[in-house]
C-alpha positions as CSV (number, residue, x, y, z in Angstrom):
1,M,0.2,0.4,0.1
2,L,1.0,3.0,-0.8
3,T,1.2,4.1,2.9
4,L,4.1,1.7,3.2
5,V,6.0,3.3,1.0
6,S,8.7,6.2,2.9
7,L,8.1,8.9,1.1
8,A,11.4,9.1,-1.0
9,G,10.1,6.5,-2.8
10,A,6.6,7.5,-3.2
11,V,7.0,11.2,-3.4
12,A,6.1,11.2,-7.3
13,L,3.2,8.5,-7.3
14,V,1.4,10.3,-4.2
15,G,2.2,14.1,-5.0
16,A,0.6,13.3,-8.0
17,G,-2.5,11.8,-6.9
18,F,-2.0,8.3,-7.9
19,S,-4.1,6.9,-5.8
20,A,-7.0,4.1,-6.6
21,A,-9.8,5.1,-8.6
22,D,-13.3,4.7,-7.6
23,P,-14.5,1.4,-9.3
24,S,-17.7,3.1,-10.2
25,G,-15.9,5.3,-12.8
26,V,-12.7,7.3,-14.0
27,S,-12.2,10.6,-15.3
28,H,-10.5,10.6,-18.4
29,A,-8.6,13.8,-17.4
30,H,-7.2,11.6,-13.7
31,L,-6.0,8.6,-16.4
32,R,-2.5,7.4,-15.4
33,W,0.3,6.0,-17.9
34,A,2.8,3.3,-17.5
35,M,5.4,2.1,-20.4
36,A,8.8,1.4,-21.5
37,R,10.7,4.6,-22.8
38,S,11.2,2.6,-26.0
39,S,7.4,3.3,-26.4
40,L,7.4,6.3,-25.3
41,E,10.1,7.2,-28.2
42,H,7.4,5.1,-30.4
43,L,4.4,7.3,-29.6
44,G,6.6,10.9,-29.8
45,A,7.7,10.2,-33.0
46,V,3.8,9.7,-34.8
47,D,2.3,12.4,-32.1
48,A,4.3,13.9,-29.6
49,A,1.2,16.2,-28.2
50,I,-0.2,13.4,-26.9
51,A,2.7,11.5,-25.7
52,R,3.9,15.5,-23.7
53,R,0.3,15.8,-22.7
54,E,-0.1,12.7,-20.9
55,L,3.2,10.9,-19.7
56,D,4.6,14.5,-18.6
57,A,3.2,14.1,-15.2
58,P,4.5,12.8,-12.2
59,G,1.5,9.9,-11.9
60,A,3.3,8.4,-15.2
61,L,5.8,5.8,-15.1
62,V,8.7,5.7,-17.4
63,Q,10.9,2.6,-17.5
64,N,13.9,1.4,-18.5
65,D,15.2,-2.5,-18.2
66,P,18.7,-3.6,-16.9
67,P,21.1,-2.6,-17.6
68,L,20.8,0.5,-15.6
69,L,22.5,3.4,-17.7
70,D,20.0,6.6,-18.2
71,D,17.2,8.2,-16.7
72,P,14.2,7.0,-18.7
73,T,12.1,10.2,-17.6
74,P,12.6,13.2,-20.6
75,A,15.0,15.8,-19.8
76,G,12.2,18.3,-18.5
77,W,9.3,16.0,-17.9
78,S,7.7,15.4,-14.1
79,S,7.3,11.3,-14.6
80,T,8.1,9.4,-12.3
81,S,11.6,7.3,-13.5
82,T,11.1,3.2,-13.3
83,E,13.3,0.5,-14.1
84,R,12.1,-3.1,-14.8
85,W,13.3,-6.5,-13.2
86,A,12.0,-9.8,-14.5
87,S,13.6,-11.7,-11.8
88,F,13.6,-11.2,-8.1
89,R,17.1,-12.9,-8.0
90,K,18.5,-10.3,-9.8
91,F,16.6,-7.4,-8.1
92,A,18.0,-8.2,-4.9
93,H,21.4,-8.8,-6.5
94,D,21.5,-5.0,-7.9
95,V,20.4,-3.8,-4.7
96,A,23.1,-5.1,-2.8
97,D,25.3,-4.4,-5.3
98,G,24.4,-0.1,-4.8
99,E,23.4,-0.7,-8.8
100,V,20.0,0.7,-8.8
101,P,20.2,4.7,-9.5
102,A,19.5,7.5,-7.8
103,Y,17.0,8.3,-10.2
104,V,14.6,5.1,-9.8
105,N,11.3,6.4,-7.3
106,A,9.2,2.7,-8.4
107,V,10.4,-0.4,-9.6
108,H,8.5,-3.1,-11.5
109,Y,8.3,-6.7,-10.8
110,D,7.2,-8.4,-14.4
111,D,7.2,-12.0,-14.0
112,E,6.2,-14.4,-16.4
113,S,6.6,-17.4,-18.0
114,W,9.5,-17.2,-20.1
115,S,14.0,-16.8,-19.8
116,Q,14.2,-14.6,-17.4
117,T,11.9,-15.0,-15.1
118,P,13.3,-18.2,-12.9
119,L,11.5,-21.1,-12.6
120,D,11.0,-21.3,-9.1
121,E,9.6,-17.9,-9.2
122,Q,7.8,-18.8,-11.9
123,L,5.6,-21.9,-9.9
124,H,5.8,-19.5,-6.5
125,P,4.7,-16.2,-7.8
126,A,2.8,-14.8,-5.3
127,A,6.1,-15.5,-2.7
128,Y,8.4,-13.7,-5.0
129,Q,5.9,-10.3,-5.6
130,R,6.3,-10.3,-1.7
131,R,9.8,-10.5,-1.2
132,F,10.4,-8.4,-4.1
133,C,7.9,-5.1,-2.9
134,G,9.5,-5.7,0.5
135,L,12.6,-5.0,-0.8
136,A,11.6,-1.9,-2.8
137,H,9.8,-0.7,-0.5
138,E,12.8,-1.2,2.2
139,N,14.5,0.8,0.2
140,G,11.9,3.9,-0.9
141,W,10.4,2.5,-4.2
142,A,7.1,2.1,-5.3
143,C,6.1,-1.5,-6.3
144,L,4.7,-2.0,-9.6
145,T,4.4,-5.8,-10.1
146,G,2.2,-7.3,-13.5
147,P,2.8,-11.0,-13.4
148,G,1.7,-12.5,-17.1
149,Q,-1.2,-14.6,-17.6
150,D,1.1,-17.3,-19.0
151,L,2.2,-18.2,-15.6
152,C,-0.3,-20.7,-15.9
153,A,2.1,-22.5,-18.1
154,V,3.7,-23.7,-15.3
155,L,1.1,-23.6,-12.7
156,S,-1.0,-26.5,-11.8
157,R,-4.6,-26.0,-13.7
158,P,-7.4,-27.6,-15.3
159,R,-6.5,-29.3,-19.0
160,G,-8.2,-27.3,-21.2
161,E,-8.3,-24.2,-19.1
162,T,-7.3,-21.2,-21.0
163,Y,-4.6,-18.5,-19.3
164,S,-6.6,-16.0,-18.8
165,Q,-9.4,-18.3,-16.5
166,C,-6.5,-19.5,-14.7
167,Y,-5.2,-16.2,-14.3
168,L,-8.2,-15.3,-12.9
169,D,-8.9,-18.8,-11.1
170,L,-6.4,-18.9,-9.0
171,G,-6.4,-15.1,-7.8
172,L,-3.0,-13.7,-9.7
173,A,-4.4,-10.8,-9.8
174,G,-4.9,-10.5,-5.9
175,K,-1.8,-12.1,-4.7
176,A,0.3,-9.4,-6.9
177,A,-1.6,-6.7,-5.4
178,R,-1.3,-7.4,-1.8
179,Y,2.0,-5.5,-1.4
180,A,2.2,-3.3,-4.3
181,D,1.4,-0.2,-5.0
182,V,0.5,-0.1,-8.8
183,I,-0.7,-3.7,-10.5
184,D,-0.5,-4.0,-14.4
185,L,-3.0,-6.2,-15.0
186,Q,-1.4,-8.2,-18.6
187,A,-5.2,-8.5,-20.1
188,Q,-3.7,-7.5,-24.2
189,A,-4.1,-10.8,-25.1
190,L,-7.8,-10.2,-25.3
191,E,-7.9,-7.3,-27.4
192,A,-8.0,-10.0,-30.0
193,Q,-11.3,-10.9,-28.7
194,G,-12.7,-8.2,-28.9
195,A,-13.8,-5.6,-26.2
196,R,-16.4,-7.3,-24.0
197,A,-13.9,-10.2,-23.4
198,Y,-11.0,-7.8,-22.6
199,S,-13.2,-5.4,-20.5
200,R,-14.8,-9.2,-18.4
201,F,-11.5,-10.2,-17.6
202,V,-10.1,-6.7,-16.7
203,R,-13.0,-6.3,-14.4
204,R,-13.6,-9.2,-12.6
205,A,-9.1,-9.1,-12.1
206,A,-9.5,-5.4,-11.1
207,R,-12.1,-6.8,-8.1
208,Q,-9.4,-9.4,-7.2
209,A,-7.0,-6.8,-6.5
210,R,-9.1,-4.6,-4.5
211,A,-10.2,-7.0,-2.4
212,V,-7.4,-7.6,-1.4
213,N,-5.7,-3.9,-1.9
214,P,-8.2,-1.1,-1.7
215,D,-5.7,1.1,-2.1
216,V,-3.9,-0.7,-5.1
217,V,-3.5,1.2,-8.5
218,V,-4.6,-0.9,-10.8
219,L,-3.7,-0.6,-14.8
220,A,-4.6,-2.6,-17.8
221,N,-1.9,-3.4,-20.3
222,L,-3.2,-2.5,-23.9
223,S,-0.4,-3.3,-26.8
224,S,-1.0,-2.4,-29.8
225,S,0.5,-5.7,-30.8
226,P,0.1,-8.6,-29.1
227,G,1.4,-11.6,-29.9
228,G,2.8,-9.9,-33.1
229,G,-0.5,-9.2,-34.2
230,A,-1.5,-5.4,-35.2
231,V,-4.5,-4.2,-33.5
232,S,-6.6,-1.5,-35.0
233,A,-6.7,2.3,-33.2
234,P,-11.2,1.1,-33.3
235,R,-10.5,-1.7,-31.3
236,L,-7.8,-0.4,-28.9
237,A,-10.0,2.5,-28.3
238,A,-13.0,0.4,-27.8
239,C,-11.3,-1.8,-25.3
240,A,-9.8,0.6,-23.1
241,K,-13.1,2.5,-23.1
242,R,-15.5,-0.6,-22.1
243,A,-12.6,-1.0,-19.5
244,L,-12.3,2.3,-17.9
245,A,-15.0,2.0,-15.2
246,Y,-12.4,-1.1,-13.5
247,V,-9.1,0.9,-13.8
248,D,-7.0,3.8,-13.0
249,G,-5.1,3.9,-16.3
250,Y,-3.3,1.8,-18.8
251,Y,0.3,0.3,-19.1
252,L,1.3,0.7,-22.8
253,T,2.8,-1.7,-24.7
254,I,3.9,0.2,-28.2
255,P,6.6,-1.7,-30.8
256,F,8.0,0.1,-33.6
257,G,6.2,1.1,-36.5
258,E,2.8,0.3,-34.2
259,A,2.5,3.8,-32.4
260,G,-0.1,4.8,-35.0
261,P,-3.2,3.5,-33.6
262,M,-2.0,4.0,-30.1
263,A,-2.0,7.3,-30.5
264,Q,-5.5,7.4,-32.2
265,A,-7.2,5.8,-29.6
266,M,-5.4,7.3,-26.4
267,R,-6.8,10.4,-28.2
268,A,-10.3,8.9,-28.0
269,V,-10.3,7.8,-24.7
270,T,-8.4,11.1,-23.3
271,G,-10.8,13.4,-25.7
């Protein structure tokens, strides 16, 4: 919870009013955004105005990945500088060795079923999310968690159950939110099924997250090409608009060459 984070780590988020939304609805003027610096650069290349308007704010998280070489927040911007780790082991190593730069105010644990996350962490996501956020808070950083649906590839689930249903049945959103300040609901794979399927998943996952931690900031993940398949601007906008009542904002993934549809969707959502 934000109240557990030291002032040094949480000032940017708290000062921006980066708090959980009323689940009954979110003002478009107060949407929160998060994205990698590369995604921000891709967005800015096609629509610098929307990028600056939405991301130049303390409530916006802009992140880099290790190795930690440079502040991801553009010079002169007020965004909250964030770094991402896919492994708690690597995060703990970097903290112990003093390799987390002073500009970092928030840290992101992105545990998924991939080589970047050790198998033991994949098999025990809640335990490592607790350890990651605990270490983050000890050092004054706000904590973002965002477990992938594909963790269900290694977790026990009924035969034939989809990853999205497994994610909900195992309560992965609630477990990830328990010790976090911000949670990213990785719903982007459902964009291909349309706004109804996307928003249904987001609604249920967000409800699980807030039931465990009412103060958590809930972001839903939107990608302009989840799984490598391009998504149109109207579909992105429809997904975002339909899920808007259940979230505080969106975590955007924007590969090179796919920023146009996302920029159009952002304008459709924010007005």
